[in-house]
TORPAMAR-92574 format. One record per residue (C-alpha): residue number from 1; residue in one letter; x, y, z. Coordinates in steps of 0.5 Angstrom, whole numbers, plus 2048, in hexadecimal, padded with zeros to 3 digits. Each point is the difference from the previous one (the first is absolute). Layout:
<rec NUM, 'A', <X, Y, Z>>
...
This chain:
<rec 1, 'M', <7FD, 7ED, 7EE>>
<rec 2, 'I', <800, 808, 800>>
<rec 3, 'R', <805, 804, 7FD>>
<rec 4, 'F', <800, 808, 801>>
<rec 5, 'V', <7FE, 805, 7FB>>
<rec 6, 'H', <804, 807, 800>>
<rec 7, 'D', <7FA, 804, 7FE>>
<rec 8, 'V', <7F9, 800, 802>>
<rec 9, 'A', <7FE, 801, 7F9>>
<rec 10, 'A', <804, 7FA, 7FE>>
<rec 11, 'W', <7FC, 7FC, 805>>
<rec 12, 'D', <7FA, 7FC, 7FD>>
<rec 13, 'G', <7FC, 801, 807>>
<rec 14, 'A', <800, 7F8, 801>>
<rec 15, 'L', <801, 7FE, 807>>
<rec 16, 'P', <804, 7FF, 804>>
<rec 17, 'G', <804, 806, 7FD>>
<rec 18, 'A', <807, 803, 802>>
<rec 19, 'L', <804, 806, 7FE>>
<rec 20, 'V', <807, 803, 801>>
<rec 21, 'T', <802, 807, 7FE>>
<rec 22, 'P', <804, 806, 801>>
<rec 23, 'I', <7FC, 805, 805>>
<rec 24, 'P', <802, 807, 801>>
<rec 25, 'S', <7FC, 800, 807>>
<rec 26, 'G', <7FC, 7FB, 805>>
<rec 27, 'G', <7FA, 804, 7FE>>
<rec 28, 'H', <801, 7FE, 7F9>>
<rec 29, 'R', <800, 7F9, 802>>
<rec 30, 'R', <7F9, 800, 803>>
<rec 31, 'E', <7FD, 803, 7FA>>
<rec 32, 'L', <803, 7FB, 7FC>>
<rec 33, 'L', <7FD, 7FA, 805>>
<rec 34, 'Q', <7F9, 804, 7FF>>
<rec 35, 'R', <801, 800, 7F8>>
<rec 36, 'M', <801, 7F8, 801>>
<rec 37, 'V', <7FA, 7FF, 803>>
<rec 38, 'A', <7FC, 805, 7FC>>
<rec 39, 'K', <803, 7FC, 7FA>>
<rec 40, 'A', <7FE, 7F9, 803>>
<rec 41, 'F', <7F9, 802, 801>>
<rec 42, 'D', <7FF, 805, 7FA>>
<rec 43, 'R', <7FE, 806, 804>>
<rec 44, 'T', <803, 807, 801>>
<rec 45, 'L', <805, 802, 805>>
<rec 46, 'D', <7FA, 804, 804>>
<rec 47, 'E', <7FD, 7F9, 801>>
<rec 48, 'V', <806, 7FD, 803>>
<rec 49, 'V', <802, 802, 807>>
<rec 50, 'I', <806, 7FD, 804>>
<rec 51, 'E', <801, 801, 807>>
<rec 52, 'H', <808, 800, 802>>
<rec 53, 'R', <802, 7FF, 807>>
<rec 54, 'E', <807, 800, 803>>
<rec 55, 'G', <802, 7F9, 801>>
<rec 56, 'R', <7FA, 7FD, 7FD>>
<rec 57, 'R', <7FF, 7FD, 7F9>>
<rec 58, 'P', <7FB, 805, 7FC>>
<rec 59, 'T', <7F9, 7FE, 800>>
<rec 60, 'L', <7FB, 802, 7FB>>
<rec 61, 'S', <7FA, 804, 803>>
<rec 62, 'V', <7FC, 801, 7F9>>
<rec 63, 'P', <7FE, 7FC, 7FD>>
<rec 64, 'T', <7FE, 7FC, 807>>
<rec 65, 'A', <7FE, 7F9, 7FD>>
<rec 66, 'A', <806, 7FF, 7FB>>
<rec 67, 'G', <804, 7FC, 805>>
<rec 68, 'L', <806, 802, 7FD>>
<rec 69, 'F', <807, 7FF, 804>>
<rec 70, 'L', <805, 806, 7FE>>
<rec 71, 'S', <808, 801, 802>>
<rec 72, 'C', <805, 805, 7FE>>
<rec 73, 'A', <807, 801, 802>>
<rec 74, 'S', <806, 805, 7FE>>
<rec 75, 'R', <807, 801, 800>>
<rec 76, 'A', <805, 804, 7FD>>
<rec 77, 'G', <7FB, 803, 7FB>>
<rec 78, 'V', <7FD, 7FA, 7FE>>
<rec 79, 'A', <7F9, 7FE, 802>>
<rec 80, 'A', <7FD, 7F9, 800>>
<rec 81, 'L', <7F8, 7FF, 800>>
<rec 82, 'A', <7FC, 7FA, 800>>
<rec 83, 'V', <7F8, 7FF, 7FF>>
<rec 84, 'A', <7FD, 7F9, 801>>
<rec 85, 'W', <7FA, 7FC, 803>>
<rec 86, 'S', <805, 7FC, 805>>
<rec 87, 'P', <804, 803, 805>>
<rec 88, 'I', <806, 803, 7FC>>
<rec 89, 'G', <807, 803, 802>>
<rec 90, 'V', <805, 804, 7FC>>
<rec 91, 'D', <807, 803, 802>>
<rec 92, 'V', <806, 803, 7FD>>
<rec 93, 'E', <807, 7FF, 802>>
<rec 94, 'I', <806, 803, 7FD>>
<rec 95, 'V', <807, 7FC, 800>>
<rec 96, 'D', <805, 803, 805>>
<rec 97, 'P', <807, 7FE, 7FF>>
<rec 98, 'L', <802, 804, 806>>
<rec 99, 'G', <7FA, 7FE, 805>>
<rec 100, 'T', <800, 7FB, 806>>
<rec 101, 'I', <7FC, 7FA, 7FF>>
<rec 102, 'P', <7FC, 7FF, 807>>
<rec 103, 'W', <801, 7F9, 801>>
<rec 104, 'N', <7FC, 800, 806>>
<rec 105, 'V', <7F9, 801, 7FD>>
<rec 106, 'L', <801, 7FB, 7FB>>
<rec 107, 'H', <7FE, 7F8, 800>>
<rec 108, 'P', <806, 7FC, 801>>
<rec 109, 'A', <7FF, 7FC, 7F9>>
<rec 110, 'E', <800, 807, 7FD>>
<rec 111, 'G', <806, 802, 804>>
<rec 112, 'A', <804, 7FA, 7FD>>
<rec 113, 'V', <7FE, 801, 7F9>>
<rec 114, 'L', <803, 807, 800>>
<rec 115, 'R', <806, 7FE, 804>>
<rec 116, 'A', <802, 7FB, 7FA>>
<rec 117, 'L', <800, 806, 7FB>>
<rec 118, 'A', <805, 804, 7FE>>
<rec 119, 'S', <800, 807, 803>>
<rec 120, 'D', <7FD, 804, 7F9>>
<rec 121, 'S', <7FB, 7FA, 7FF>>
<rec 122, 'R', <7FE, 801, 807>>
<rec 123, 'D', <7FE, 807, 800>>
<rec 124, 'R', <7FB, 7FF, 7FA>>
<rec 125, 'A', <7FE, 7F9, 803>>
<rec 126, 'F', <7FE, 804, 807>>
<rec 127, 'A', <7FC, 806, 7FC>>
<rec 128, 'R', <7FC, 7FA, 7FD>>
<rec 129, 'L', <7FF, 7FC, 806>>
<rec 130, 'W', <7FE, 806, 805>>
<rec 131, 'S', <7FB, 803, 7FA>>
<rec 132, 'L', <7FD, 7F9, 800>>
<rec 133, 'K', <800, 800, 808>>
<rec 134, 'E', <7FD, 807, 801>>
<rec 135, 'A', <7FB, 7FF, 7FA>>
<rec 136, 'Y', <7FD, 7F9, 804>>
<rec 137, 'L', <800, 804, 806>>
<rec 138, 'K', <7FC, 805, 7FD>>
<rec 139, 'A', <7FB, 7FB, 7FC>>
<rec 140, 'Q', <7FF, 7FE, 807>>
<rec 141, 'G', <7FE, 807, 803>>
<rec 142, 'L', <805, 7FF, 805>>
<rec 143, 'G', <806, 804, 7FE>>
<rec 144, 'L', <806, 800, 804>>
<rec 145, 'R', <7FC, 7FE, 806>>
<rec 146, 'R', <801, 7F9, 7FF>>
<rec 147, 'E', <807, 7FD, 801>>
<rec 148, 'P', <804, 800, 7F9>>
<rec 149, 'S', <804, 7FA, 802>>
<rec 150, 'S', <7FA, 7FC, 802>>
<rec 151, 'F', <7FF, 7FD, 7F8>>
<rec 152, 'E', <804, 7FF, 7FB>>
<rec 153, 'I', <800, 802, 7F8>>
<rec 154, 'R', <803, 7FB, 7FC>>
<rec 155, 'V', <802, 802, 7F9>>
<rec 156, 'L', <7FE, 7FB, 7FA>>
<rec 157, 'D', <803, 804, 7FA>>
<rec 158, 'G', <802, 807, 7FD>>
<rec 159, 'Q', <7F8, 802, 801>>
<rec 160, 'C', <7FC, 7FC, 805>>
<rec 161, 'A', <801, 7FE, 807>>
<rec 162, 'A', <7FC, 7FC, 806>>
<rec 163, 'V', <7FF, 802, 807>>
<rec 164, 'N', <801, 7FA, 805>>
<rec 165, 'D', <7FB, 803, 806>>
<rec 166, 'P', <7FF, 7FB, 806>>
<rec 167, 'D', <7FA, 805, 802>>
<rec 168, 'T', <7FC, 7FF, 7F9>>
<rec 169, 'G', <803, 7FA, 7FD>>
<rec 170, 'D', <7FF, 801, 7F8>>
<rec 171, 'G', <7FC, 807, 800>>
<rec 172, 'V', <804, 803, 7FA>>
<rec 173, 'A', <7FD, 800, 7F9>>
<rec 174, 'V', <806, 805, 7FD>>
<rec 175, 'A', <807, 802, 802>>
<rec 176, 'S', <803, 804, 7FA>>
<rec 177, 'T', <806, 805, 7FF>>
<rec 178, 'E', <802, 804, 7FB>>
<rec 179, 'W', <806, 804, 7FF>>
<rec 180, 'L', <801, 807, 7FD>>
<rec 181, 'D', <805, 806, 800>>
<rec 182, 'T', <7FF, 806, 804>>
<rec 183, 'P', <805, 806, 801>>
<rec 184, 'H', <802, 7FD, 806>>
<rec 185, 'G', <802, 7F9, 7FD>>
<rec 186, 'R', <7FC, 7FA, 7FF>>
<rec 187, 'A', <7F9, 7FF, 804>>
<rec 188, 'A', <7FC, 7F9, 802>>
<rec 189, 'A', <7F9, 801, 7FF>>
<rec 190, 'S', <7FC, 7FB, 803>>
<rec 191, 'V', <7F9, 7FE, 801>>
<rec 192, 'V', <7FD, 7FA, 804>>
<rec 193, 'I', <7F8, 7FE, 7FF>>
<rec 194, 'L', <7FD, 7FC, 806>>
<rec 195, 'N', <7FB, 7FA, 7FE>>
<rec 196, 'S', <7F9, 802, 801>>
<rec 197, 'Q', <7F9, 7FD, 800>>
<rec 198, 'R', <7FD, 805, 7FC>>
<rec 199, 'S', <7FB, 7FD, 7FB>>
<rec 200, 'G', <800, 806, 7FC>>
<rec 201, 'T', <7F8, 800, 800>>
<rec 202, 'P', <7FD, 807, 801>>
<rec 203, 'R', <7FD, 800, 807>>
<rec 204, 'S', <7FB, 805, 7FE>>
<rec 205, 'S', <7FE, 804, 7FA>>
<rec 206, 'R', <804, 806, 802>>
<rec 207, 'D', <806, 7FB, 800>>
<rec 208, 'R', <7FF, 7FE, 7F9>>
<rec 209, 'S', <800, 807, 7FE>>
<rec 210, 'F', <807, 800, 802>>
<rec 211, 'Q', <802, 7FA, 7FE>>
<rec 212, 'G', <807, 800, 7FE>>
<rec 213, 'R', <804, 7FD, 7FA>>
<rec 214, 'R', <803, 7F9, 802>>
<rec 215, 'R', <807, 7FE, 7FD>>
<rec 216, 'E', <7FE, 7F9, 7FD>>
């Protein structure tokens, strides 16, 4: 299980780590992600370089041997950021009572669940569903280059979910959502972490110097 924190200062630096917070700009979002990596490795901001490319997940350029996976997202002045040893994705979606649900990009089972709900519950359920789908695609490094209807998000309870993906099988370690209030309404912030074969043993002395703190 992973829970979002709302301030880098409140995070203990253990990995995986996820942050959701109001932001004034996209540039500030990048600085927060840099601060998270620096805290995980007990380094200064000058010792961390993150490369951001349009349509791609952020990648850690320095330290090069750290082996971390990063993700970030923002919507309506809210940012979600995450750092982990395994592939990870985050997304934020605002509940939109006036929006139209794009049924054609949902898995048939997801559509059936949404159609069974009352309209006010459906808007909230769709925001959570879509934030989980986007987070999963980001964790895969694909984004919307993959058809969103090709896999199913299955809600388990108020926080946890599962992913049924015929292409990968049981490949998800964590799929979790947290709700928060924003000036634009309720927002669903979701994080998905894929299973990884990483053993945690440093590959070299350089890796060891950048060994992050792990969540027990």
